N, C-alpha and C positions, 0 to 999 in steps of 0.2 A: 166685477169679479164674482165668480160663483161662490156659493157657500162652502163647497169643498176647498176651494182655493183659499178662502178666508181662514178656514180651520188650519190649513198648512202654515200660512203666514203667522197666525197667532201662536201655533205650536213652536215654530222656529224662532219667534221673537225671544222666547225664554232661553233657547239654546244660545242665542247671540248675546245674552246678558241682560235682557229687559226683565223687569219684575212681572210684567204681564203684557199681553197683546190684545187690544180690544178694537172692535169695529162698531161704529154707530149702527143702530138698527135701521132698516129700510124695508121696502116692499118685498125684496127677496127674502129677508129675514122672516117677515110675517108669513110669507107663503110657505117657507120651509117648515115653520112650526105650526102652520095651519091655524093662525089666530089673527085677529084684526090688528093692523099697525097701531091703531089708536090706543091699544092696551099696553104697548111696549115702547112707544116713541119717547118715553121719558128717559130711555137709555141712550144718552148722548153726551157729548163733551160739555164740560162745565164752562159756561160763558165767562165765569169769573176766574177761571184757572189761569195761573201764570206758568209758562213753560220755559225751561232753561234754554231749550233749543228746538227749532222747528225745521225738520228736514222734508223736502218734497222731491219725489222721484217720478219720472215719466217712464213707467215700465215698458211702454211700447217701443222705446228706443234702447232698452237695456239688453245687452248680450247675455245669453244663458251663462250662469255662474256655477262653478264647481267648488266644493270644499275639499281641500287636499290634505294629505297626511301632515301632521297628526293632530288635527283639531278643527272644530267647526269654524274658527275664525281665520283659517288659512285659505282665503277665498281668491280664486283666479278666474278670469274670463275663459269661456269654453275654448276659444281660439288658441289659448296658450297650452291647453292640455290635449287637444285633438291629436290622435295618432298614438297615444300612450296605450300600450298593450294591457289588457285585463285578463285575469284568470277566471273571474267570476262576476256575475251581475246579479244583484238582489233587488227585486221589485216587491215592495210591501212596507209594513210597519204602520203605526198610527198616523205617520206623517203623509205617506204616499201609497197607501194600500186600499184606498176607497174605490168605489165603482167608476168614478170619473177617471181616475188614474189608470185603472186596468183597461178602460175603454180606449184611452189614448195609445197605450202600448200595444194592445191587441189590434187596433186599426193599422198600426205601422207594420205589424208582424204577420198579418194574415197572408197565407200562401208562401211564406218565406221560412227559412231555417236559420237557427243560430250558428255562429261561427264554430268551426271544428276546434275541439280542444278547450272550449269555454263552457263553464257551468252557468246555467240560468235558473234561478230559484224564484218562484212566485208565491207570495203568502198574502192572501186577502186579509183585510183588517178585521173583519167581523164575520160571523156566520151568515148574516143577512147579505153582506157584500158577496160572500162566497156563493150563496144560492142564486143571487141575481146574476152573477158572472157566469154561472153554469147555464142558467136559463137563456142568457143573451149570446151564448156561444163563445165568450172570451176565454174560458178555461180550455175549451176544445182547441181554440186557436193556439194557445200557449203550448199545450201538449204536442200538437202537431209540429210546432216550431222547435221542439226539443227541450222544453222547460220541465223542471221538476216542480210539482205543485204540493204545497203543504197546507195543513189545517190552519185556520185563523189563529194568529198569535203574534207576539213581538218578533219572533224569528231571529234572524241574524242581528237585529239591532241590539239585542241584549245577550248575544253570544250563545243562543240555543244550539244544541249539538250538531245538527245537520249543516253542512256547508262551511264549517269553520276553516279558516285559512292557516297556512303555515308560514315560515320565515320567507320574507321577500315576495310573497304572492300579493297580487293586487286585486282588490275588490271594488266595484263601483256599486254603490248602494243608494236607494231612495229613502233610507232611514234618516233619523235626525241627529245621530251622533257617530263620530268616527274617532273616539278617544283611543289612546294606545292600548292595545290588547283586547279591545271590545269585541272584535269579530275574528279573532285568531290569536296569534302570538304577539309579543311586543314588537316583532319586526314585520308584522303584516302591514301592508300599505292600503289604507282605506280611504276611498273618495266618496263624496256625497253628490247627488245630482237629482234632476227631475225625472219623472217617468219617461218622457220623450227621449231624453239623452240616454237613459238606461236601455230602452228598446233599440235605439240606433246602435249603441255600443254592443249589445248582445248579438246583433246581426253582423256587425263588422269585425268584432274581436278586438277592436281598439276603440278608444274614446272617439265618438263620431258626432257630427252635427246633424240633428234630426231634420233640419230644414233641407238638407241636401238629399234626403231619402224620400221626401214627400212628393 
C-alpha cells in the first residue's frame, strides 16, 4: 500500500469511529521521510498488547465501496449504487486530493469530456500538489475535460461557497464526510467514493464502475 493510500486509510479510520489509525513503519515509510529505517523501526505494534478484536481483510477481493446519504457509516458496494444520477462530482480534500489521486483520475479522463449537465470540481490538497499536477499535465487534462479547478483548500468537504448543492441534488465526493447539510442544504444527497469512481462517474453522469472504463 502506498504512503498516500495509508494516509487516506488513517484519515478515514477516525471518520469511522476509531480513536486513531496507525501503520507500522517499513521501508516505504523510511523512503518517504528520507531517513534510515533503523531510526524509526521502534514504531510498531506492542507485542504485549491485548486486543478486543482482530479483523483481517483481503482488499484485493473487496468491491469498491460508497458511503451513501446521510453519514459515513451508510456504506454499500458499488454494484448497488451503479447508475444513480449525479449532479456534481468533487475530487479533492485532504482525504483524496493528493498527487496520486489526481493522477488516477487524470489518467482515466485524458482525451474525454465530462457528462452534459454535470459539474466537476477539482481541488488539489496542497500548493505543492497543485504545482506538481500542473507540471505533469493533470490540471490541463481536467480543464480540457470540462472541470472547474480551484485553489488548494478543503473545498466542498467543509461547505466552502463554490459548488454548494440545493435540495434533492446529488453530489459524489472524494472527501471524508457527508454529514447532513455539509455540502449544501439539509436535503442535499451526498455520497463518498474513491478518485477512480469519481472520475468514471464524472464521465458517465451516473455512478459508474471505473473497471469498465479502463
